[in-house]
C-alpha positions, 0 to 999 in steps of 0.5 A: 852439220852437228849442233849442241847446246849447253842446255837441251831446254832453254831458260824461260827468261833472263833471271833464271838464265843469269841466276842458273850460272850456266852459260847459254850457247851452242857449238857448230860443226858445219861441215860434218857429214852428219848431225850429232845423232849420226843423221845425214842431211836430205839432199836436193837441187834448186837451193836458189828457189827455197823461199825466204822470209820478207822480214828476217830473211830465214829460209822456209823449213819444216817447223813452218806452218804451210797454207795453200797460198802462203807460209808462216816464218817459224822464227818471226812469224811473218806470214809470207806469199808463195810463188806459184812455181813453190806452190806447185812443188809443195803439192808434192812434198816427197820430192822436196828436201826442205819438206822432208827434214829440218836438215838439208844440203841443196845445190846452188847454181855456180855464177860464171860460165861453164868454162869458168866452173871447169877451172877448178884445179886445186892448187898446193904450194909448199914454201920451205925454210932453208934457214934451218937443219938438215933434220928439219928438211928431211922431215919436211921432205917426208911430209911433202912425199906424204902430201903427194900421195894423198893429192888428187889427180888434176891437182897442181903442185908448186915448190918455193923456198925461203931464206935471205933469198926466195927460190921458185922451182921448175919441175916440168922440164927433164931436170928441176931448175930453181931460180932465185930472187934476193930478199932486201933485209930492210923492214919496209922492203919488198922483192925487187922483181915480181915473182911472175917475171922470175917464173911464169906461174904456169911453169911454176904450178906443175900437175902432180900425176905427170910430175911426181917424180920430178917434184921428189927429185926437186925435194932431193936437192934442198940444202940449208943455206950454210952460215956463210951464205946467210952471213954474206947475204943478210950482212950486219943487223941491228946494232952490229948484231949479225942477223939470221936469214929467214925472210918469211914475211917477204916470201909470203906476201910475194907468193900471195900476190903471184897466186892471186893474179890467177884466183878465180882463173886457174884455181878456186882455192890455193893452199900454201904449206908454210915450213918454218924452223924458227922466228922470221928475222930478216926483211919485212915482217921480222919478229923480235924474239928478245922480248921472250928473255926479258925479266918481266918479274923485276919490272912488275909485269905480267910475263903471260900478258906480255907474250900473248899479244902479237908484236906487229899487225904485219901478219894480221895484215897479211892473212887479208891479202891471202884471202883477197887472193883465194889462199889458204895458209897452213903453218908448220913450225918445227922448233923448240926456240921461241918463234912468236906464234902470237904474231904468226898464228893470224896468217893461219886461222884467219885464212882458214888454215891450221897452226901445227907446232912440233917441239923437235924432229925426232918423234914428230907426226908431221908426215901423218898430219899432212896426209891426214889433212889433205885426205879429208874432204874440205869446203871453201868460200864458206859463209856461215849464218845464224838466225833465231827467233825474235825473243833471243839473239846471238852474243858473242861468236867464237872461231876461226873465221872473220866477220862480215864487215857489213852484216851481223851474225855473218862469218866468213870461212875460207876453208873448212874441214869436217872437224872444224867447230864454232861457238855462239852464246846467246842473250835475250832480246827483252826481260820477258823471255819465251812465251809459255805457249808450247806453239812458240817455242825457241827456234834457231837456224844455221845456214852454211853455203859453201863450194866443194871441188868434185873430182870428174870421177864423182859426176853423175852426168856422163856428158859432164864427165866427157866434158871435163876431160879429167878437170875438176868441178865446182859445186855451190851448196846450201846446208840448212839446219833448223832447230827448235828447243824446248823451255825449261820451267824452272832452275832443276829443269834447267840443270837436268838438261845440261851438257857439261861438254858444251859448257866446257867448249864456251868456257875455253872460248871465254878464258882464251879471250880473257887470257888474251885481253887481260892476261892468264891470271885474269882467265884463271880467276874468271873460271874459278869464280865462275864455278864458284857462283855456279856452285852457290846457285845450284845449292840455293836452287836445290835448297841444300845451304840456307842462312839463318838470321844470324849468318850461320849455315843450316847445311854443309855446302855441296860442291860435287853437285851430288843431286844433279849428275849432269852438273857433276863432271863440271868441278873436275873439268875446271880443275883440269883446265886450271892445270892445263898449260893453256892457263899455267903461268909462264914461271912454271915453264909454259912456253908462250908458243905451246900455249898459243898452240893450245889456243888455236887447237882447243878453239876449233875442237868439237866438244867431245874432242876438247873434253878429251884434251883437257880431262883425258879418258882413262879406261881399264882392261883386264886383258887386251881383248876385254874392257874392265871399267870404261871410265876412271877418274885421273888419280893414283887412288883409282888405279890401286883400287882397280884390280885391272892390270892394263890401262888405256888413257886417250888425252886427244894428242896423246894415246897411252897404254899403260901396263901396271907393275903388278900386271901378269907377265904372261899378258902380251906386251904390247898389246897384239894387232888383232885385239880389242885395245888395238882396234879401239886404238886404230879407231880413234886415230882414224877419227881424229883430226890430228895424229895422236902420239902412241905410247906403250909403258910397262910399269916397273921397267919403263919410265912411267912419268909420261903417264903419271903426269896425266894422273892430275887429281892429287897434283895441287892446282897451282902446279906445284904438284907437292905430294903433301897437297891433296889436289882435287880434294883441296880444290873443292875445299877452297870452292866450298870456302869461296862459296860461303864467302859469296853467299853471306 
C-alpha cells in the first residue's frame, strides 16, 4: 500500500492551508505490494482479533500508547480496555504484526462453510461484437489467445457473441456448438428467453486447461454478421433510417443475469471482457451518435460540455446490476468512430474494470494489454476506509469506486490491481488546527479489506492442498497502514515539503470533475487561476513582491519559483496539462471518446506514472550504453544545446527512441538488445499497467513528427503551435501579468 501526500508536513491551521495555495491531500495505491519507500507489510493471522477503538473504530497500531490493561487511540485519544486474550498476545510483542509495524496485512476468517470457500473458480467471459470487420475479429482472437495463455489452471471460460442476436458457445463437446437468441429491436426490450434456458451455465463455462483447443476452434469460427443478415434482423429503424445491429446493452444485461445466478456458488468474481467495434445502435441501451455531428458553435453551445456527460443512465444502472451479480467488466473499444464512451464508461469503471480504447487494428497493443492485465495479481470485493485524527477529515474522494450508501469515507472496489490508485483531499474540522505539541501530531489510518484467490499450489498446508484437488481457495485479508505526519510551522516550511507529483494528481482529479460538471473551458480556467494564486502566495511568503502605497511594485514577480526547488516543476506541469488532449478544445480536433479514455486512465494512475503521461521524461544518451543526462525540458532548444546523439522519451503510453540527424552513423540503429537503453526500455515496459507503444526514429531519414509533437515548450498553450509564439516563456509572462492583477 503506497501512500503519498501533497505535503509531507501538514499545514498547522486552516489559514495557513488556504493561503498556501497547495491542495492538501493524499494518493493511495492500496493493493501495491510495497509502500512508497519499497517496504513490504508485516504479515500476520487473526485480523478479527485486532483491537478497535470504542469511539472512532480505528485499529490498534504502533502509534497507540499501550498500558498493561489498556491503550490510547492514536487518532482520537480515547482510552480503551484490553481483553485478556489481547493482554496475553501483547506480552510477546515480536509475535504480533501490529506491534512490529504500522504497515500490516492480516488474514481474516472467511464466512461460510469450507465447501463454499473451495468454490472459488475464477470465471472469465468474452463478449465479442460481430457487427464488426474481419480485422477487428482477428485482433480480438489474438487477444483471447493471449488471455488463454495467461489464465490460471482451474479457471472457467465462456464465449458469447452479440449483434442483432446473442450467441452462446458450448465448447465442451467434440465440436463447438453455438446457440443464438434474437435481440428485440425496441428500446425497452429484453431477451425473449432466459439464457439459462438457451444453454445451462455449466455447459457454457468450460475449464480452460481441458478445453483450450476447442475454445480456440470456436474462436476460429467467428465471422462478422453480413450486411444482409443485419438488414433482415435489424429492420428499419427510426425515421425509416436503416439501423445497425449492435445489441450491446441487451446482451450485457442478459449476461449479468445469467452469471449472477451462480454468484457465490460457482464463482466469487466473474470478469467479462466486452470487445466492441462501434456504438450500441440496436435494442435497449442503444446510443444516438448524431449528437457528435451537431454544429454546437452555431447554437452558441460548448461542444466539450455537450459531449462529456452520458446521454442515458442505462449503462450506469447496468453497472449496479453487474456489481450485484459479482461481475467486473473490462471494455475494449477498437474503433475510430464516435462510440459515446461518456455513456459506456460507467459499465467498466463502476464495476472495477478498465476501459481500453484503440483507434485502429493495425498497431493495436490489445493482445499484450490483455495478457498483462490477466497476469498480474488482483483483489476483489474490496472495502477501503480512511480515518483521520480528530483535527481534520477527508473532503472529496476520487477514483474508480462506488461510495458506501450508509457509511462516510467508505469506498467499495469490485476489482483492484496493484496499480489502481485513489485520492483524497482534506479539510480542518475547526479553525484551531493542529496542536503544537509533538506528542499530538496528525495521524491517518487506511484500512483495506480484500479477497484474493489462492491457487492450490500456493497453499501452505498439505491437508488443504489434498482437500482442494485442483480447486482454488478464497482468502480474506485486512491491510492497514497508519501514518503520522509532522506539521509545518510556517509557509516556507510547508512549501519545502511539497510533492509536486501528488499535487498534479489532485489537480487532475479536480479538473476532470470540473470538466464533467461545467465543461472543458471551466476546467482550464480553474487550473490557470490555481497557478496564478499559488504564484502570488509564494511571492508574498518569500517577500519577493511588495506593493508600495501608490500601487507600484518593488521587485519582479518570480513565476519560476526560483527560491523553492519543490515548487519549480509546477508551472511546467500546469502548462503541459493545458496542452494535453484532456483539456484541449473540441474544435482543435480532440475526439470526445479519446478525452473520456484519458479521463478514465489518468484518474487511476499513481503520481509518477501520471507525471510521465502529462509531462514526459526526456533523457539523453551519448551511446546506447551510456546515459548522458537524466532529464531535459521538452524543447527543441534542449536538443540543440545538448551534444548527445540519442534521446529517449517516456510519455507513459508511448516510448520513443530518437537519433538526431547529426548522430554518428557508426552508432547502431535501432539500439541493440543487450545495451543499457534497451534494458531501461524493457524494465519500463514490465513495470507499466498498459503496454506502451515503442517507436524508433532516425532523424533526417524518418518522419520525426511523433517525437517533435512532444516538444511542447515552444508550442503555444492554446494549441495553435505557431512558431512565432514562444510557448512556455509566453505562458509564464501571462501568469506574471495575471499575478499582478490578482495582487493589486
